[in-house]
KOLBA-98284 format. One record per residue: residue number from 1; chain; x, y, z of N, C-alpha, C in turn. Coordinates in steps of 0.05 Angstrom, whole numbers, plus 5000, padded with zeros to 4 digits. Layout:
N
site i: NUM, ch: A, neast: X, nnorth: Y, nup: Z, caeast: X, canorth: Y, caup: Z, ceast: X, cnorth: Y, cup: Z
...
//
This chain:
148
site i: 1, ch: A, neast: 0958, nnorth: 6741, nup: 0585, caeast: 0940, canorth: 6734, caup: 0606, ceast: 0952, cnorth: 6713, cup: 0624
site i: 2, ch: A, neast: 0965, nnorth: 6693, nup: 0613, caeast: 0976, canorth: 6673, caup: 0629, ceast: 0997, cnorth: 6684, cup: 0648
site i: 3, ch: A, neast: 1013, nnorth: 6702, nup: 0639, caeast: 1034, canorth: 6714, caup: 0656, ceast: 1021, cnorth: 6728, cup: 0679
site i: 4, ch: A, neast: 1000, nnorth: 6742, nup: 0675, caeast: 0986, canorth: 6756, caup: 0697, ceast: 0974, cnorth: 6737, cup: 0716
site i: 5, ch: A, neast: 0963, nnorth: 6715, nup: 0707, caeast: 0952, canorth: 6695, caup: 0725, ceast: 0974, cnorth: 6682, cup: 0742
site i: 6, ch: A, neast: 0997, nnorth: 6677, nup: 0730, caeast: 1019, canorth: 6665, caup: 0744, ceast: 1029, cnorth: 6684, cup: 0766
site i: 7, ch: A, neast: 1032, nnorth: 6709, nup: 0760, caeast: 1042, canorth: 6729, caup: 0779, ceast: 1023, cnorth: 6733, cup: 0802
site i: 8, ch: A, neast: 0998, nnorth: 6731, nup: 0798, caeast: 0979, canorth: 6736, caup: 0820, ceast: 0972, cnorth: 6711, cup: 0836
site i: 9, ch: A, neast: 0983, nnorth: 6687, nup: 0827, caeast: 0977, canorth: 6662, caup: 0841, ceast: 0996, cnorth: 6659, cup: 0865
site i: 10, ch: A, neast: 0985, nnorth: 6659, nup: 0890, caeast: 1001, canorth: 6656, caup: 0914, ceast: 1003, cnorth: 6627, cup: 0924
site i: 11, ch: A, neast: 0989, nnorth: 6609, nup: 0911, caeast: 0988, canorth: 6582, caup: 0921, ceast: 1015, cnorth: 6567, cup: 0917
site i: 12, ch: A, neast: 1030, nnorth: 6573, nup: 0897, caeast: 1055, canorth: 6559, caup: 0891, ceast: 1075, cnorth: 6562, cup: 0914
site i: 13, ch: A, neast: 1075, nnorth: 6584, nup: 0928, caeast: 1094, canorth: 6589, caup: 0949, ceast: 1087, cnorth: 6573, cup: 0974
site i: 14, ch: A, neast: 1062, nnorth: 6564, nup: 0977, caeast: 1054, canorth: 6550, caup: 1001, ceast: 1069, cnorth: 6523, cup: 1004
site i: 15, ch: A, neast: 1075, nnorth: 6509, nup: 0983, caeast: 1088, canorth: 6483, caup: 0985, ceast: 1118, cnorth: 6485, cup: 0986
site i: 16, ch: A, neast: 1129, nnorth: 6509, nup: 0981, caeast: 1158, canorth: 6512, caup: 0979, ceast: 1173, cnorth: 6505, cup: 1005
site i: 17, ch: A, neast: 1165, nnorth: 6515, nup: 1028, caeast: 1180, canorth: 6508, caup: 1053, ceast: 1181, cnorth: 6478, cup: 1058
site i: 18, ch: A, neast: 1159, nnorth: 6464, nup: 1054, caeast: 1160, canorth: 6435, caup: 1059, ceast: 1177, cnorth: 6420, cup: 1039
site i: 19, ch: A, neast: 1177, nnorth: 6430, nup: 1014, caeast: 1194, canorth: 6418, caup: 0994, ceast: 1224, cnorth: 6422, cup: 1000
site i: 20, ch: A, neast: 1230, nnorth: 6446, nup: 1010, caeast: 1258, canorth: 6451, caup: 1018, ceast: 1266, cnorth: 6433, cup: 1042
site i: 21, ch: A, neast: 1249, nnorth: 6430, nup: 1061, caeast: 1255, canorth: 6413, caup: 1084, ceast: 1260, cnorth: 6384, cup: 1076
site i: 22, ch: A, neast: 1242, nnorth: 6374, nup: 1058, caeast: 1245, canorth: 6347, caup: 1048, ceast: 1272, cnorth: 6344, cup: 1033
site i: 23, ch: A, neast: 1278, nnorth: 6363, nup: 1016, caeast: 1303, canorth: 6362, caup: 1001, ceast: 1327, cnorth: 6362, cup: 1019
site i: 24, ch: A, neast: 1327, nnorth: 6378, nup: 1040, caeast: 1349, canorth: 6379, caup: 1059, ceast: 1352, cnorth: 6353, cup: 1074
site i: 25, ch: A, neast: 1330, nnorth: 6342, nup: 1084, caeast: 1330, canorth: 6317, caup: 1099, ceast: 1341, cnorth: 6294, cup: 1081
site i: 26, ch: A, neast: 1332, nnorth: 6292, nup: 1057, caeast: 1341, canorth: 6272, caup: 1038, ceast: 1371, cnorth: 6276, cup: 1032
site i: 27, ch: A, neast: 1379, nnorth: 6300, nup: 1028, caeast: 1407, canorth: 6306, caup: 1022, ceast: 1425, cnorth: 6299, cup: 1046
site i: 28, ch: A, neast: 1418, nnorth: 6306, nup: 1070, caeast: 1434, canorth: 6300, caup: 1093, ceast: 1435, cnorth: 6269, cup: 1098
site i: 29, ch: A, neast: 1413, nnorth: 6256, nup: 1094, caeast: 1413, canorth: 6227, caup: 1097, ceast: 1431, cnorth: 6214, cup: 1076
site i: 30, ch: A, neast: 1430, nnorth: 6223, nup: 1052, caeast: 1447, canorth: 6212, caup: 1031, ceast: 1477, cnorth: 6217, cup: 1037
site i: 31, ch: A, neast: 1483, nnorth: 6241, nup: 1046, caeast: 1511, canorth: 6247, caup: 1053, ceast: 1521, cnorth: 6230, cup: 1076
site i: 32, ch: A, neast: 1504, nnorth: 6226, nup: 1095, caeast: 1511, canorth: 6209, caup: 1118, ceast: 1517, cnorth: 6181, cup: 1110
site i: 33, ch: A, neast: 1501, nnorth: 6170, nup: 1092, caeast: 1506, canorth: 6142, caup: 1082, ceast: 1532, cnorth: 6141, cup: 1066
site i: 34, ch: A, neast: 1537, nnorth: 6161, nup: 1049, caeast: 1562, canorth: 6161, caup: 1034, ceast: 1586, cnorth: 6164, cup: 1052
site i: 35, ch: A, neast: 1585, nnorth: 6180, nup: 1072, caeast: 1608, canorth: 6184, caup: 1090, ceast: 1613, cnorth: 6159, cup: 1106
site i: 36, ch: A, neast: 1593, nnorth: 6145, nup: 1115, caeast: 1597, canorth: 6120, caup: 1130, ceast: 1609, cnorth: 6099, cup: 1112
site i: 37, ch: A, neast: 1601, nnorth: 6098, nup: 1087, caeast: 1613, canorth: 6079, caup: 1069, ceast: 1643, cnorth: 6086, cup: 1064
site i: 38, ch: A, neast: 1649, nnorth: 6111, nup: 1061, caeast: 1677, canorth: 6119, caup: 1056, ceast: 1694, cnorth: 6114, cup: 1081
site i: 39, ch: A, neast: 1684, nnorth: 6119, nup: 1105, caeast: 1700, canorth: 6115, caup: 1129, ceast: 1705, cnorth: 6086, cup: 1134
site i: 40, ch: A, neast: 1688, nnorth: 6068, nup: 1124, caeast: 1693, canorth: 6040, caup: 1127, ceast: 1714, cnorth: 6029, cup: 1109
site i: 41, ch: A, neast: 1719, nnorth: 6043, nup: 1086, caeast: 1738, canorth: 6033, caup: 1066, ceast: 1766, cnorth: 6033, cup: 1078
site i: 42, ch: A, neast: 1774, nnorth: 6054, nup: 1093, caeast: 1801, canorth: 6056, caup: 1103, ceast: 1807, cnorth: 6036, cup: 1125
site i: 43, ch: A, neast: 1786, nnorth: 6026, nup: 1139, caeast: 1791, canorth: 6008, caup: 1162, ceast: 1789, cnorth: 5979, cup: 1154
site i: 44, ch: A, neast: 1784, nnorth: 5972, nup: 1129, caeast: 1781, canorth: 5944, caup: 1121, ceast: 1807, cnorth: 5929, cup: 1125
site i: 45, ch: A, neast: 1830, nnorth: 5941, nup: 1121, caeast: 1855, canorth: 5927, caup: 1123, ceast: 1869, cnorth: 5930, cup: 1150
site i: 46, ch: A, neast: 1856, nnorth: 5941, nup: 1170, caeast: 1870, canorth: 5945, caup: 1196, ceast: 1860, cnorth: 5924, cup: 1216
site i: 47, ch: A, neast: 1878, nnorth: 5919, nup: 1235, caeast: 1873, canorth: 5900, caup: 1257, ceast: 1877, cnorth: 5913, cup: 1283
site i: 48, ch: A, neast: 1858, nnorth: 5911, nup: 1301, caeast: 1860, canorth: 5924, caup: 1328, ceast: 1878, cnorth: 5907, cup: 1346
site i: 49, ch: A, neast: 1894, nnorth: 5921, nup: 1361, caeast: 1912, canorth: 5908, caup: 1380, ceast: 1900, cnorth: 5911, cup: 1408
site i: 50, ch: A, neast: 1907, nnorth: 5892, nup: 1426, caeast: 1900, canorth: 5894, caup: 1454, ceast: 1923, cnorth: 5883, cup: 1470
site i: 51, ch: A, neast: 1922, nnorth: 5887, nup: 1496, caeast: 1943, canorth: 5877, caup: 1513, ceast: 1931, cnorth: 5862, cup: 1536
site i: 52, ch: A, neast: 1944, nnorth: 5839, nup: 1543, caeast: 1934, canorth: 5822, caup: 1565, ceast: 1956, cnorth: 5821, cup: 1586
site i: 53, ch: A, neast: 1952, nnorth: 5833, nup: 1609, caeast: 1972, canorth: 5831, caup: 1630, ceast: 1970, cnorth: 5804, cup: 1644
site i: 54, ch: A, neast: 1993, nnorth: 5793, nup: 1653, caeast: 1991, canorth: 5768, caup: 1668, ceast: 1977, cnorth: 5771, cup: 1694
site i: 55, ch: A, neast: 1979, nnorth: 5795, nup: 1706, caeast: 1964, canorth: 5801, caup: 1730, ceast: 1950, cnorth: 5828, cup: 1725
site i: 56, ch: A, neast: 1924, nnorth: 5829, nup: 1731, caeast: 1909, canorth: 5854, caup: 1728, ceast: 1909, cnorth: 5870, cup: 1753
site i: 57, ch: A, neast: 1916, nnorth: 5857, nup: 1776, caeast: 1916, canorth: 5871, caup: 1802, ceast: 1945, cnorth: 5868, cup: 1813
site i: 58, ch: A, neast: 1957, nnorth: 5891, nup: 1819, caeast: 1984, canorth: 5891, caup: 1831, ceast: 1984, cnorth: 5908, cup: 1856
site i: 59, ch: A, neast: 2005, nnorth: 5905, nup: 1872, caeast: 2007, canorth: 5921, caup: 1897, ceast: 2026, cnorth: 5944, cup: 1892
site i: 60, ch: A, neast: 2025, nnorth: 5964, nup: 1910, caeast: 2045, canorth: 5986, caup: 1909, ceast: 2073, cnorth: 5974, cup: 1913
site i: 61, ch: A, neast: 2093, nnorth: 5989, nup: 1906, caeast: 2120, canorth: 5980, caup: 1907, ceast: 2128, cnorth: 5967, cup: 1881
site i: 62, ch: A, neast: 2153, nnorth: 5957, nup: 1880, caeast: 2163, canorth: 5946, caup: 1855, ceast: 2148, cnorth: 5921, cup: 1846
site i: 63, ch: A, neast: 2141, nnorth: 5921, nup: 1820, caeast: 2128, canorth: 5898, caup: 1807, ceast: 2141, cnorth: 5894, cup: 1779
site i: 64, ch: A, neast: 2144, nnorth: 5868, nup: 1772, caeast: 2152, canorth: 5861, caup: 1745, ceast: 2127, cnorth: 5849, cup: 1733
site i: 65, ch: A, neast: 2117, nnorth: 5862, nup: 1712, caeast: 2091, canorth: 5854, caup: 1700, ceast: 2096, cnorth: 5846, cup: 1671
site i: 66, ch: A, neast: 2086, nnorth: 5821, nup: 1665, caeast: 2087, canorth: 5811, caup: 1638, ceast: 2062, cnorth: 5819, cup: 1623
site i: 67, ch: A, neast: 2065, nnorth: 5832, nup: 1600, caeast: 2043, canorth: 5841, caup: 1583, ceast: 2045, cnorth: 5827, cup: 1556
site i: 68, ch: A, neast: 2023, nnorth: 5816, nup: 1546, caeast: 2023, canorth: 5803, caup: 1520, ceast: 2006, cnorth: 5820, cup: 1501
site i: 69, ch: A, neast: 2018, nnorth: 5827, nup: 1479, caeast: 2004, canorth: 5842, caup: 1458, ceast: 1992, cnorth: 5822, cup: 1438
site i: 70, ch: A, neast: 1966, nnorth: 5824, nup: 1434, caeast: 1952, canorth: 5806, caup: 1416, ceast: 1935, cnorth: 5822, cup: 1395
site i: 71, ch: A, neast: 1930, nnorth: 5809, nup: 1373, caeast: 1912, canorth: 5821, caup: 1353, ceast: 1883, cnorth: 5812, cup: 1359
site i: 72, ch: A, neast: 1865, nnorth: 5819, nup: 1342, caeast: 1836, canorth: 5813, caup: 1347, ceast: 1830, cnorth: 5783, cup: 1344
site i: 73, ch: A, neast: 1849, nnorth: 5767, nup: 1334, caeast: 1846, canorth: 5738, caup: 1333, ceast: 1858, cnorth: 5724, cup: 1356
site i: 74, ch: A, neast: 1872, nnorth: 5739, nup: 1374, caeast: 1885, canorth: 5728, caup: 1397, ceast: 1914, cnorth: 5719, cup: 1392
site i: 75, ch: A, neast: 1924, nnorth: 5725, nup: 1368, caeast: 1952, canorth: 5718, caup: 1361, ceast: 1971, cnorth: 5739, cup: 1371
site i: 76, ch: A, neast: 1995, nnorth: 5730, nup: 1381, caeast: 2015, canorth: 5749, caup: 1391, ceast: 2026, cnorth: 5767, cup: 1369
site i: 77, ch: A, neast: 2033, nnorth: 5792, nup: 1377, caeast: 2044, canorth: 5811, caup: 1358, ceast: 2072, cnorth: 5819, cup: 1366
site i: 78, ch: A, neast: 2091, nnorth: 5815, nup: 1349, caeast: 2119, canorth: 5822, caup: 1354, ceast: 2124, cnorth: 5851, cup: 1346
site i: 79, ch: A, neast: 2141, nnorth: 5865, nup: 1361, caeast: 2151, canorth: 5892, caup: 1353, ceast: 2133, cnorth: 5915, cup: 1361
site i: 80, ch: A, neast: 2112, nnorth: 5909, nup: 1376, caeast: 2094, canorth: 5931, caup: 1386, ceast: 2107, cnorth: 5943, cup: 1411
site i: 81, ch: A, neast: 2104, nnorth: 5969, nup: 1415, caeast: 2114, canorth: 5982, caup: 1439, ceast: 2092, cnorth: 5985, cup: 1459
site i: 82, ch: A, neast: 2095, nnorth: 5973, nup: 1483, caeast: 2076, canorth: 5975, caup: 1504, ceast: 2084, cnorth: 5998, cup: 1522
site i: 83, ch: A, neast: 2065, nnorth: 6016, nup: 1528, caeast: 2071, canorth: 6040, caup: 1543, ceast: 2053, cnorth: 6040, cup: 1568
site i: 84, ch: A, neast: 2065, nnorth: 6041, nup: 1592, caeast: 2051, canorth: 6042, caup: 1617, ceast: 2055, cnorth: 6070, cup: 1629
site i: 85, ch: A, neast: 2032, nnorth: 6082, nup: 1636, caeast: 2034, canorth: 6109, caup: 1647, ceast: 2015, cnorth: 6112, cup: 1671
site i: 86, ch: A, neast: 2018, nnorth: 6134, nup: 1685, caeast: 2001, canorth: 6139, caup: 1709, ceast: 1972, cnorth: 6143, cup: 1700
site i: 87, ch: A, neast: 1955, nnorth: 6133, nup: 1717, caeast: 1926, canorth: 6138, caup: 1715, ceast: 1918, cnorth: 6151, cup: 1741
site i: 88, ch: A, neast: 1902, nnorth: 6137, nup: 1757, caeast: 1895, canorth: 6147, caup: 1783, ceast: 1916, cnorth: 6138, cup: 1804
site i: 89, ch: A, neast: 1934, nnorth: 6120, nup: 1795, caeast: 1958, canorth: 6113, caup: 1811, ceast: 1982, cnorth: 6126, cup: 1797
site i: 90, ch: A, neast: 2004, nnorth: 6130, nup: 1812, caeast: 2027, canorth: 6144, caup: 1800, ceast: 2051, cnorth: 6126, cup: 1796
site i: 91, ch: A, neast: 2065, nnorth: 6131, nup: 1774, caeast: 2092, canorth: 6119, caup: 1771, ceast: 2110, cnorth: 6142, cup: 1762
site i: 92, ch: A, neast: 2136, nnorth: 6138, nup: 1765, caeast: 2155, canorth: 6158, caup: 1756, ceast: 2158, cnorth: 6157, cup: 1726
site i: 93, ch: A, neast: 2148, nnorth: 6177, nup: 1713, caeast: 2150, canorth: 6179, caup: 1684, ceast: 2133, cnorth: 6159, cup: 1669
site i: 94, ch: A, neast: 2143, nnorth: 6150, nup: 1647, caeast: 2129, canorth: 6131, caup: 1630, ceast: 2147, cnorth: 6107, cup: 1625
site i: 95, ch: A, neast: 2137, nnorth: 6083, nup: 1626, caeast: 2153, canorth: 6059, caup: 1622, ceast: 2144, cnorth: 6046, cup: 1596
site i: 96, ch: A, neast: 2164, nnorth: 6039, nup: 1579, caeast: 2156, canorth: 6026, caup: 1554, ceast: 2175, cnorth: 6003, cup: 1548
site i: 97, ch: A, neast: 2165, nnorth: 5984, nup: 1534, caeast: 2180, canorth: 5960, caup: 1527, ceast: 2169, cnorth: 5949, cup: 1501
site i: 98, ch: A, neast: 2186, nnorth: 5937, nup: 1484, caeast: 2178, canorth: 5926, caup: 1459, ceast: 2171, cnorth: 5896, cup: 1462
site i: 99, ch: A, neast: 2150, nnorth: 5888, nup: 1449, caeast: 2141, canorth: 5859, caup: 1450, ceast: 2160, cnorth: 5842, cup: 1434
site i: 100, ch: A, neast: 2165, nnorth: 5818, nup: 1444, caeast: 2183, canorth: 5799, caup: 1430, ceast: 2166, cnorth: 5781, cup: 1411
site i: 101, ch: A, neast: 2179, nnorth: 5760, nup: 1401, caeast: 2166, canorth: 5742, caup: 1381, ceast: 2141, cnorth: 5729, cup: 1392
site i: 102, ch: A, neast: 2139, nnorth: 5726, nup: 1419, caeast: 2115, canorth: 5714, caup: 1431, ceast: 2094, cnorth: 5736, cup: 1439
site i: 103, ch: A, neast: 2100, nnorth: 5761, nup: 1431, caeast: 2081, canorth: 5783, caup: 1437, ceast: 2085, cnorth: 5793, cup: 1466
site i: 104, ch: A, neast: 2105, nnorth: 5783, nup: 1480, caeast: 2108, canorth: 5790, caup: 1509, ceast: 2127, cnorth: 5813, cup: 1513
site i: 105, ch: A, neast: 2120, nnorth: 5830, nup: 1532, caeast: 2138, canorth: 5852, caup: 1541, ceast: 2136, cnorth: 5852, cup: 1571
site i: 106, ch: A, neast: 2159, nnorth: 5854, nup: 1584, caeast: 2160, canorth: 5855, caup: 1613, ceast: 2169, cnorth: 5883, cup: 1622
site i: 107, ch: A, neast: 2152, nnorth: 5895, nup: 1639, caeast: 2158, canorth: 5922, caup: 1649, ceast: 2162, cnorth: 5921, cup: 1679
site i: 108, ch: A, neast: 2182, nnorth: 5936, nup: 1688, caeast: 2186, canorth: 5939, caup: 1717, ceast: 2175, cnorth: 5966, cup: 1725
site i: 109, ch: A, neast: 2156, nnorth: 5965, nup: 1743, caeast: 2143, canorth: 5990, caup: 1752, ceast: 2140, cnorth: 5991, cup: 1783
site i: 110, ch: A, neast: 2140, nnorth: 6015, nup: 1794, caeast: 2137, canorth: 6019, caup: 1823, ceast: 2114, cnorth: 6038, cup: 1827
site i: 111, ch: A, neast: 2089, nnorth: 6029, nup: 1826, caeast: 2066, canorth: 6047, caup: 1829, ceast: 2063, cnorth: 6056, cup: 1858
site i: 112, ch: A, neast: 2053, nnorth: 6080, nup: 1861, caeast: 2047, canorth: 6092, caup: 1887, ceast: 2018, cnorth: 6103, cup: 1886
site i: 113, ch: A, neast: 2005, nnorth: 6103, nup: 1909, caeast: 1979, canorth: 6115, caup: 1911, ceast: 1981, cnorth: 6141, cup: 1926
site i: 114, ch: A, neast: 1962, nnorth: 6159, nup: 1921, caeast: 1961, canorth: 6185, caup: 1935, ceast: 1951, cnorth: 6181, cup: 1963
site i: 115, ch: A, neast: 1954, nnorth: 6201, nup: 1980, caeast: 1944, canorth: 6200, caup: 2007, ceast: 1914, cnorth: 6194, cup: 2007
site i: 116, ch: A, neast: 1905, nnorth: 6179, nup: 2027, caeast: 1877, canorth: 6172, caup: 2030, ceast: 1865, cnorth: 6157, cup: 2005
site i: 117, ch: A, neast: 1882, nnorth: 6143, nup: 1991, caeast: 1874, canorth: 6128, caup: 1968, ceast: 1881, cnorth: 6098, cup: 1972
site i: 118, ch: A, neast: 1862, nnorth: 6080, nup: 1970, caeast: 1868, canorth: 6052, caup: 1975, ceast: 1870, cnorth: 6036, cup: 1949
site i: 119, ch: A, neast: 1863, nnorth: 6048, nup: 1926, caeast: 1867, canorth: 6035, caup: 1900, ceast: 1869, cnorth: 6056, cup: 1878
site i: 120, ch: A, neast: 1880, nnorth: 6048, nup: 1856, caeast: 1883, canorth: 6066, caup: 1833, ceast: 1889, cnorth: 6049, cup: 1808
site i: 121, ch: A, neast: 1893, nnorth: 6062, nup: 1786, caeast: 1898, canorth: 6048, caup: 1760, ceast: 1922, cnorth: 6059, cup: 1746
site i: 122, ch: A, neast: 1934, nnorth: 6042, nup: 1730, caeast: 1955, canorth: 6050, caup: 1711, ceast: 1945, cnorth: 6045, cup: 1683
site i: 123, ch: A, neast: 1950, nnorth: 6063, nup: 1665, caeast: 1941, canorth: 6060, caup: 1637, ceast: 1961, cnorth: 6046, cup: 1620
site i: 124, ch: A, neast: 1951, nnorth: 6030, nup: 1601, caeast: 1969, canorth: 6016, caup: 1583, ceast: 1960, cnorth: 6023, cup: 1554
site i: 125, ch: A, neast: 1980, nnorth: 6032, nup: 1539, caeast: 1976, canorth: 6039, caup: 1510, ceast: 1994, cnorth: 6022, cup: 1493
site i: 126, ch: A, neast: 1987, nnorth: 6019, nup: 1468, caeast: 2004, canorth: 6003, caup: 1450, ceast: 2010, cnorth: 6020, cup: 1425
site i: 127, ch: A, neast: 2036, nnorth: 6021, nup: 1419, caeast: 2044, canorth: 6034, caup: 1394, ceast: 2050, cnorth: 6011, cup: 1374
site i: 128, ch: A, neast: 2033, nnorth: 6008, nup: 1353, caeast: 2036, canorth: 5985, caup: 1335, ceast: 2063, cnorth: 5985, cup: 1321
site i: 129, ch: A, neast: 2072, nnorth: 5962, nup: 1312, caeast: 2097, canorth: 5960, caup: 1297, ceast: 2095, cnorth: 5977, cup: 1271
site i: 130, ch: A, neast: 2116, nnorth: 5991, nup: 1264, caeast: 2117, canorth: 6008, caup: 1241, ceast: 2113, cnorth: 5992, cup: 1215
site i: 131, ch: A, neast: 2098, nnorth: 6003, nup: 1197, caeast: 2094, canorth: 5991, caup: 1171, ceast: 2075, cnorth: 5967, cup: 1171
site i: 132, ch: A, neast: 2058, nnorth: 5965, nup: 1191, caeast: 2039, canorth: 5943, caup: 1192, ceast: 2010, cnorth: 5954, cup: 1191
site i: 133, ch: A, neast: 1991, nnorth: 5936, nup: 1189, caeast: 1963, canorth: 5943, caup: 1187, ceast: 1950, cnorth: 5945, cup: 1215
site i: 134, ch: A, neast: 1966, nnorth: 5943, nup: 1236, caeast: 1956, canorth: 5944, caup: 1264, ceast: 1950, cnorth: 5972, cup: 1272
site i: 135, ch: A, neast: 1930, nnorth: 5974, nup: 1290, caeast: 1923, canorth: 6000, caup: 1302, ceast: 1913, cnorth: 5995, cup: 1331
site i: 136, ch: A, neast: 1915, nnorth: 6016, nup: 1347, caeast: 1905, canorth: 6014, caup: 1375, ceast: 1886, cnorth: 6037, cup: 1379
site i: 137, ch: A, neast: 1861, nnorth: 6033, nup: 1373, caeast: 1841, canorth: 6054, caup: 1375, ceast: 1823, cnorth: 6051, cup: 1400
site i: 138, ch: A, neast: 1818, nnorth: 6027, nup: 1408, caeast: 1801, canorth: 6022, caup: 1431, ceast: 1817, cnorth: 6023, cup: 1457
site i: 139, ch: A, neast: 1802, nnorth: 6027, nup: 1478, caeast: 1814, canorth: 6028, caup: 1505, ceast: 1825, cnorth: 6000, cup: 1512
site i: 140, ch: A, neast: 1849, nnorth: 6000, nup: 1525, caeast: 1861, canorth: 5976, caup: 1534, ceast: 1856, cnorth: 5970, cup: 1563
site i: 141, ch: A, neast: 1863, nnorth: 5946, nup: 1571, caeast: 1860, canorth: 5938, caup: 1599, ceast: 1878, cnorth: 5956, cup: 1616
site i: 142, ch: A, neast: 1868, nnorth: 5963, nup: 1640, caeast: 1884, canorth: 5979, caup: 1659, ceast: 1894, cnorth: 5960, cup: 1681
site i: 143, ch: A, neast: 1916, nnorth: 5968, nup: 1693, caeast: 1926, canorth: 5953, caup: 1716, ceast: 1914, cnorth: 5966, cup: 1741
site i: 144, ch: A, neast: 1902, nnorth: 5949, nup: 1758, caeast: 1891, canorth: 5959, caup: 1783, ceast: 1913, cnorth: 5957, cup: 1804
site i: 145, ch: A, neast: 1918, nnorth: 5979, nup: 1818, caeast: 1939, canorth: 5980, caup: 1839, ceast: 1925, cnorth: 5983, cup: 1866
site i: 146, ch: A, neast: 1932, nnorth: 5965, nup: 1884, caeast: 1920, canorth: 5966, caup: 1911, ceast: 1943, cnorth: 5970, cup: 1932
site i: 147, ch: A, neast: 1935, nnorth: 5981, nup: 1954, caeast: 1954, canorth: 5987, caup: 1975, ceast: 1962, cnorth: 5961, cup: 1989
site i: 148, ch: A, neast: 1988, nnorth: 5956, nup: 1992, caeast: 1997, canorth: 5931, caup: 2004, ceast: 1995, cnorth: 5930, cup: 2034
//
């Protein structure tokens, strides 16, 4: 008799969809928390690099620009490769230079602007020194190029 009563009872199925939804929401939330904890573990020993140009605004034509590579504490970083490339302003190819003991790298660039353009930008990237905890994940300062 109990088996027959159980088979004919439709009420148990009514709560099933909401139970499944709750289980999925709790599972996804738990997975999200665990993944954020795991992703933070790998970044505990890394230090973000940035670059500070001596001039943030330059004119078209030849320029010698001093760039200082610093860590997140503002200390200079030796052995990082500074890479300057075209953005909305153009240079021939890519220019790179390694930072010295003071974190400084001097690049010689000749930016040009396109027709009907009165300003543009050059992008700066940093390749951290090999075998260090440094990384360059965030966007760096850009050089603003204006028409002379």
